[in-house]
N, C-alpha and C positions, 0 to 999 in steps of 0.2 A: 926149274926156272919158273914155271907157271905159279908155283906157291909163292915165290917172292913177289911176283906181280900182284897177286891177290892181297898180300900183306901191305904192299905200297899203296894200293888203292884204298884199303880200309884205313890206313893211317891218314891218307890225304882227305878222306871223307870226314874223319873225326876232327882234323885241323879246321876244315872248311866249316863244319857245323859249329865248332867252338868260336870261330871268328864271327860267323853270322849271328850267333847268340849274343855277342857283345856289341853287335852293330858296327863292327869294323869292316872297312873295305880292304881289299887286298893291299892296296897301297899303304893304308894305315898300319896293318899288321907287318908288312915287309919293313916299314920304317922302324917300328918298335922292336922288331927282331933283328934289324940290321942285315936283311937279306934283300936281294934284288926281287922286284915284283915278278919278273919272268921265272925265276927259280921257285918262288912261292907258288906260282901258278902250276908249274910242273909238279911240285910236291902234292898239291891239292888234287891234281888230275891223276895222280899215281904213275906218272911217267918219269918222275925223278925221285930219287930217294935221298934222305938226308943223313948226315953223320950225326953222332951223339951230341956234338957241340951245337949244330944247327937245331936239333930237336930240343935241346935244353933252352935255347934262345926263344924258340916258338912257345914252349910251355910257359916260360917266365912272362912273356908278352900277353899270353892268353890267360894266365892265372890257373892253369890246370896241372895236374900231376903227370909226369912222363908215363906212368902206368896206364892212365886213361888213354893217352894218344897211342901208345904201343899195343895195348891189350884190350882196350875198351872198358877198363875198370872205372867206375864212376868216382868222382871226387874233385873238388875244387880246392885250391889253396886259399886259406883264409888269412 
């Protein structure tokens, strides 16, 4: 169980860093990804995990590859 928590925290940190790099507030990103602000907050804090569908929405809104969010591989969608 501890491993999953670590992964959730790392994914949340990458989402937050990507959001901040774009200058988006949580509210802006949650609107673009069609997620609630509270759910996005939980994902960024690592206390909530997201399905593949929600991850795809976030990646599209951020313009990043899913592999970056999931594994830390660098790359932006051009």
